[in-house]
C-alpha positions in Angstrom: 94.2 122.2 82.6 91.9 119.7 81.1 90.5 116.9 83.2 88.7 113.9 81.5 86.0 112.3 83.5 85.8 108.6 82.8 83.9 105.6 84.2 81.7 102.6 83.3 78.2 103.4 82.3 75.8 104.3 85.1 78.3 105.1 87.8 77.1 108.7 88.2 79.8 110.3 86.0 77.5 112.6 84.0 75.5 113.5 87.1 78.8 114.5 88.8 79.9 116.4 85.7 76.6 118.3 85.6 76.9 119.1 89.3 80.5 120.3 89.0 80.0 122.4 85.8 76.3 123.2 85.7 76.7 122.4 82.0 73.4 120.5 81.7 74.9 117.3 80.1 72.2 114.7 79.6 72.3 111.8 82.2 70.1 108.8 82.2 69.8 105.2 83.5 71.1 103.5 80.4 74.6 102.9 78.9 76.1 105.2 76.3 73.9 108.2 77.2 77.2 110.2 76.7 78.5 109.7 73.1 80.2 113.0 72.1 82.1 114.3 75.1 80.4 117.2 77.0 82.7 120.0 77.9 82.4 122.4 80.9 84.6 125.3 81.8 84.8 126.3 85.4 86.7 129.0 87.3 89.5 127.9 89.6 88.6 129.2 93.1 91.4 131.5 94.5 90.8 133.6 97.6 93.8 135.7 96.7 92.1 137.0 93.6 89.1 138.1 95.7 91.5 140.1 98.0 93.1 141.8 95.0 89.7 142.6 93.5 88.9 144.5 96.7 92.3 146.2 96.6 92.2 147.4 93.0 88.5 147.5 92.0 89.5 146.4 88.5 87.5 146.8 85.3 88.1 143.1 84.5 88.4 140.2 86.8 89.7 136.9 85.3 90.3 133.8 87.4 92.2 130.8 86.0 89.9 128.2 84.3 89.7 124.4 84.2 88.1 122.3 81.5 86.1 119.2 82.4 85.4 116.7 79.6 82.7 114.1 80.3 83.9 111.2 78.2 81.6 108.3 77.0 81.1 105.3 79.3 83.5 102.4 78.6 82.8 98.7 78.4 85.0 95.6 78.2 86.6 95.3 74.7 86.9 99.1 74.2 90.6 98.7 73.2 89.3 96.4 70.3 86.5 98.9 69.4 83.7 97.5 71.4 80.9 99.9 72.4 82.3 103.4 71.8 85.9 102.2 72.6 87.8 103.9 69.8 86.1 107.2 70.5 86.7 106.8 74.3 90.4 106.2 73.8 90.8 109.1 71.4 89.1 111.5 73.7 91.1 110.5 76.7 94.4 111.1 74.9 93.5 114.8 74.7 93.3 115.4 78.5 96.0 116.3 81.0 94.7 114.1 83.8 91.9 111.6 84.4 89.1 111.8 87.0 87.9 108.2 87.2 84.4 108.1 88.7 84.0 104.8 90.6 80.6 103.6 91.8 80.7 102.9 95.5 76.9 103.2 96.2 74.2 100.6 96.2 70.9 101.4 94.4 68.6 98.8 92.9 66.9 101.5 90.8 70.2 102.3 88.9 71.3 99.4 86.8 75.0 98.5 86.9 76.4 97.3 83.6 77.9 94.3 85.3 74.9 93.6 87.6 76.6 94.3 90.9 78.7 96.9 92.8 82.4 96.1 92.9 84.8 99.1 92.7 87.9 96.9 92.3 86.4 95.1 89.3 85.2 98.3 87.7 88.6 100.0 88.1 90.3 97.0 86.6 87.9 96.9 83.7 88.8 100.4 82.6 92.5 100.1 83.5 92.8 96.9 81.4 91.4 98.6 78.3 93.8 101.4 78.7 96.7 99.0 79.3 95.8 97.0 76.2 95.8 100.2 74.1 99.2 101.2 75.6 100.7 97.8 74.9 99.8 98.2 71.2 101.6 101.6 71.1 104.5 100.3 73.1 105.1 97.3 70.9 105.4 99.6 67.9 107.8 101.8 69.8 110.0 98.9 70.8 110.1 97.6 67.2 111.3 101.1 66.0 113.9 101.4 68.7 115.3 97.9 68.0 115.9 99.0 64.4 117.7 102.1 65.7 120.0 99.9 67.7 121.4 98.5 64.5 122.7 101.9 63.6 123.7 103.0 67.1 124.1 100.7 70.1 123.2 103.6 72.6 119.6 102.8 72.0 119.9 99.4 73.5 119.4 100.9 77.0 116.1 102.4 75.7 115.0 99.0 74.5 115.7 97.4 77.8 113.7 100.1 79.7 110.8 99.9 77.2 110.7 96.1 77.4 110.7 96.4 81.2 107.7 98.7 81.0 106.0 96.3 78.6 106.4 93.4 81.1 105.0 95.7 83.8 101.9 96.5 81.7 101.4 92.8 80.9 101.2 92.0 84.6 98.2 94.4 84.7 99.9 97.4 86.2 99.7 101.0 84.9 102.6 102.9 83.4 102.4 105.5 86.1 103.4 102.8 88.7 106.5 101.8 86.8 109.8 102.6 88.5 112.1 104.7 86.3 114.5 107.6 86.8 113.8 111.1 85.3 115.9 110.5 82.2 114.2 107.2 81.5 110.7 108.8 82.0 111.6 111.6 79.5 112.4 108.8 77.0 109.2 106.9 77.8 107.0 110.0 77.6 107.7 110.3 73.9 105.0 107.6 73.6 101.6 109.0 74.7 100.6 106.3 77.1 97.1 106.5 78.6 98.1 104.8 81.8 100.9 107.2 82.4 98.4 110.1 82.9 97.8 111.2 86.5 94.5 109.8 87.9 92.1 111.0 90.6 89.7 108.3 91.7 86.4 110.0 92.5 84.7 107.4 94.8 81.0 108.1 94.3 79.4 107.3 97.6 75.8 107.2 98.8 74.6 110.1 100.9 74.7 108.0 104.1 78.2 106.7 103.5 79.6 110.1 102.6 78.2 111.7 105.7 79.3 108.9 108.1 82.7 107.2 108.9 84.3 106.4 105.6 86.6 103.8 107.3 83.6 101.6 107.6 82.8 101.7 103.9 84.3 98.6 102.3 83.8 100.0 98.8 85.7 103.2 99.6 88.5 101.3 101.3 88.9 99.1 98.2 89.4 102.3 96.0 91.9 103.7 98.5 94.0 100.5 98.3 94.1 100.6 94.5 95.0 104.3 94.5 97.9 103.8 96.9 99.3 101.0 94.7 98.8 102.9 91.4 100.3 106.2 92.7 96.9 107.9 92.2 94.8 110.2 94.3 91.4 109.3 95.7 88.6 111.6 96.7 85.3 110.6 98.5 82.4 112.4 96.8 78.7 112.1 96.5 77.3 113.1 93.2 73.8 113.6 94.7 75.0 116.0 97.3 77.1 117.9 94.7 74.0 118.2 92.6 72.2 119.8 95.6 75.2 122.2 96.2 75.2 123.3 92.6 71.7 124.7 92.9 72.3 126.7 96.1 73.2 130.3 96.6 76.7 131.0 97.9 75.6 131.5 101.6 73.5 128.4 101.6 76.3 126.4 100.0 78.7 127.4 102.8 76.2 126.5 105.5 75.5 123.1 103.8 79.2 122.3 103.6 79.7 123.3 107.2 76.9 120.9 108.2 78.8 118.2 106.4 82.0 119.1 108.2 83.6 120.2 104.9 85.5 123.3 104.0 85.4 122.8 100.3 83.0 121.5 97.7 83.8 118.4 95.5 84.8 120.8 92.7 87.3 122.7 94.8 88.8 119.4 96.1 89.1 118.0 92.6 90.8 121.2 91.3 93.2 121.3 94.2 94.1 117.6 93.7 94.5 118.2 89.9 96.9 121.1 90.4 98.9 119.0 92.8 99.1 115.9 90.5 100.1 118.0 87.5 102.5 120.2 89.4 100.7 123.4 88.6 100.8 126.8 90.4 99.3 130.2 89.8 100.9 133.7 89.5 98.9 136.8 89.6 98.8 140.1 87.7 96.9 143.0 89.4 96.0 146.6 88.4 93.0 148.8 87.8 92.5 147.4 84.2 92.5 143.7 85.3 93.1 141.3 88.1 94.0 137.9 86.8 95.4 134.5 87.7 97.7 132.6 85.3 98.4 128.8 85.6 101.9 127.6 85.0 104.0 124.5 85.8 106.2 124.5 88.9 109.7 125.4 87.9 108.7 127.8 85.1 111.1 130.8 84.8 110.0 134.4 84.5 110.3 134.8 80.7 108.2 131.7 80.0 105.6 132.9 82.6 105.5 136.2 80.8 104.9 134.3 77.5 101.7 132.9 79.0 100.3 136.5 78.8 101.7 137.3 75.4 104.5 135.9 73.2 105.9 139.4 72.9 106.4 139.5 76.6 108.7 136.5 76.4 110.6 137.6 73.3 111.3 141.1 74.7 111.6 140.2 78.4 113.7 142.7 80.4 112.8 141.9 84.0 109.9 140.9 86.3 108.9 143.1 89.2 107.7 140.6 91.8 106.1 140.8 95.2 104.8 138.0 97.3 101.0 138.1 97.7 101.1 138.2 101.5 103.6 141.1 101.5 101.5 143.1 99.0 98.3 142.6 101.2 100.2 143.5 104.4 101.5 146.7 102.8 98.1 147.6 101.2 99.5 148.7 97.8 102.3 148.1 95.3 103.7 151.6 96.1 103.9 150.8 99.8 105.5 147.5 99.1 108.2 149.2 97.0 108.9 151.7 99.8 109.6 148.8 102.1 111.9 147.1 99.6 109.6 144.1 99.2 109.2 144.4 95.4 112.1 142.5 93.8 113.5 143.0 90.3 114.1 139.5 88.9 115.9 138.5 85.7 115.6 135.7 83.2 116.7 132.9 85.6 114.0 133.7 88.2 111.8 130.7 89.0 108.2 131.7 89.6 106.5 130.9 93.0 102.9 130.2 93.6 101.1 133.5 94.5 103.7 135.8 93.0 102.1 139.2 92.0 104.1 140.3 88.9 104.5 143.2 86.6 106.6 142.2 83.5 108.8 144.7 81.8 109.6 144.0 78.1 110.7 145.7 74.9 109.9 144.5 71.4 
């Protein structure tokens, strides 16, 4: 999973990126500090893996990973090449989902590119540039599809859907908020629209607002309203606090989170939301050589899941020996789970579940 972090200059995007990834990206109080996208790889927290590590004492321990990309700050006119616009748009096309960092804190010492704090305006600035870029792609797609209608009238229905989407975008709405059925979305998705990508709004709050009642924070409520309308997720976060957390030892981090009334850090919450938005789950492989988590889409069948490990596993797939994580832990070992009949032999049509512990049988 690759998450692209976007936002206007000086909203705390690179500070948050550094805190989440400890990658040491430069951050400063002036626009375009980030030019080339910084990349940070983080492990996906999964308590199940820790349990399996205790059970198997493996030589190798490999959690799933997530890639954060800190993309250059955007300004008005990016879709026409202003600022670093073309680079920004090219970088954002490469990610699976967008973490849009929105400034919700007041601080006279940190200059806002537009001179004041207004989350609604800031979101609309970036969304408009993405919409304008999408409209350009969509108009070319409509022209091509209209030519196809001349040879085959069945494409007329596609033209009507695409023109409906175009009108939706022209009204200032994102593609992700467009109402269409599954078949229509499959057709639309052939054009890589930026505003169709899932979005998490990271509302970057002041320390005081984050610690207190969010319902009294007008800036945060403004982001919530937009997220609901745009079929996006919203997470309250404080880049300053996350920076403090990133420098702490594990025990101190847990204590600090407890004092804040939180069970998870900002990183954990973003990862959880990202998995949910993208429809991802994890299956597990466990043994003395290695304990590992593998990320797949919900609905993936056993042979394709095996292919995540190695293409030969998918080509020569025979069966999957599957046990639910909770059953394995309760039994204490795979052998004990087999004795109780809890290890299932599944074929090619088996749809993987989150937390399945699997041993694939194959022959090539």
